[in-house]
C-alpha positions in Angstrom: 204.2 10.1 133.0 204.3 6.4 134.6 200.6 5.3 133.6 199.5 3.7 136.7 195.9 2.9 137.8 196.1 6.1 140.1 196.3 10.0 138.5 196.4 12.6 140.8 195.6 15.8 139.2 195.9 19.8 140.5 195.1 23.1 138.9 196.6 26.1 140.0 194.5 29.4 138.3 196.9 32.7 138.5 195.6 36.2 137.7 197.9 37.9 135.4 198.0 40.5 132.8 198.1 39.3 129.6 201.8 40.2 128.6 202.8 38.4 132.2 201.1 35.4 131.0 202.3 35.0 127.6 206.1 35.6 129.6 205.8 32.8 131.8 204.2 30.3 129.3 206.8 31.1 126.9 209.3 30.5 129.7 207.9 27.5 131.1 207.5 25.8 127.9 211.0 24.0 127.5 210.1 22.4 131.2 206.6 21.3 130.1 207.4 19.8 127.0 210.2 17.4 128.1 209.1 17.0 132.0 212.3 15.9 134.0 210.2 13.3 135.7 208.1 10.6 134.3 205.9 10.5 137.4 204.4 14.1 136.5 203.1 15.4 133.5 202.1 19.4 133.4 200.4 22.0 130.8 200.8 25.8 131.3 197.5 27.1 130.0 196.3 30.5 129.1 192.5 31.4 129.7 191.3 34.8 129.5 193.1 36.8 132.7 194.4 33.3 134.0 197.9 31.6 133.8 196.9 27.7 134.4 198.8 25.1 135.6 197.7 21.8 135.4 199.6 18.7 136.6 199.0 15.0 136.6 201.1 12.9 138.4 201.4 9.1 139.9 201.4 9.9 143.3 200.9 12.8 145.9 205.0 13.3 146.1 205.3 14.0 142.5 202.4 16.1 142.4 203.9 18.4 145.1 207.4 18.6 143.7 206.1 19.5 140.7 203.6 22.5 141.7 206.2 23.9 143.9 208.9 23.8 141.0 206.2 25.8 138.4 205.2 27.9 141.2 208.6 28.8 142.2 209.4 29.2 138.3 206.6 31.3 138.2 207.8 33.3 141.2 210.9 34.0 139.9 210.3 34.9 136.4 207.9 37.6 137.8 210.2 39.0 140.3 213.0 39.4 136.9 210.4 40.7 134.8 209.2 43.2 137.3 212.6 44.0 137.8 213.5 44.9 134.4 210.3 47.3 133.7 
């Protein structure tokens, strides 16, 4: 991330069962390890019953874009897994 003076943070907690937490975290691993933008960084964590998405961005547009992307990926992965079950 471009380390300017201002950093905007957001945390999203999603209640999921343990198996779905692992599936989603593993699916998002490549993106979180190598972000497509230098304006934001996102970490995907598992804590108890929650998948946690923590995003740090240099501006609100980058924060919004990163959160929207991750939330859409979570939704898409969840739908795929549910259809497979």
